[in-house]
Phi, psi and omega in degrees: 000318181301326176297310181295327178294310176303316177297316180301320172302310180304304189296322179290324182288315183299319176304307183304317176297315177298327179288321174298323180295313181297321185278315189270329185310306182299333181267326191242328187261327184218148174236138178053038176235086181295337176302307179307313186294316175300316181297314181294326179287325175298316182291324178293320175289328175294315180286336168300310178305310182302310178306321181294312174302322182291312170312314176298313181295322176297314179297326174295337181272354180288151168280181186297318179300313184298321177293326174296312181304307182298320178296315179299316181293325178291325179285325175299309179300318177301308182304306183294325180287324182283313191279321177290325170304311181291324174300309181303315183294321182295316184279342173287312180290337184276351180089007178274346182218120182286350188268117188283138176297130176241144178305312183300322176297317183292329175293318179295316175298317178295326179289318178294325178297322181286323180291313185294313183297326177296315182297309187293316182290323178299318180296329185291332179269349185262000000 
């Protein structure tokens, strides 16, 4: 399992770097060069697929308790991210909240939700 965890960390780190390159590159590193941007987008897509397989292999190495905790934490995270994201969008468009929903903030919220829900659910089983 440790080997799969390290591979997952590697693929996730590479994806994060490629995503940063895709977002920042066209504005800061190169201008008006669609070839570089297309290459960065393709590399990011390939790394997304690699991360998917890495996560699948990591999940297969889990024991039943780890699988249960991970699935429950993922379900909570998905629910919170989708519905609170939609709620935020709704209250912004209705004029109740002046802060426009941004995808980056929703991703940060999703990451924090996954970490917190994993810890809380793990404690339920210990």
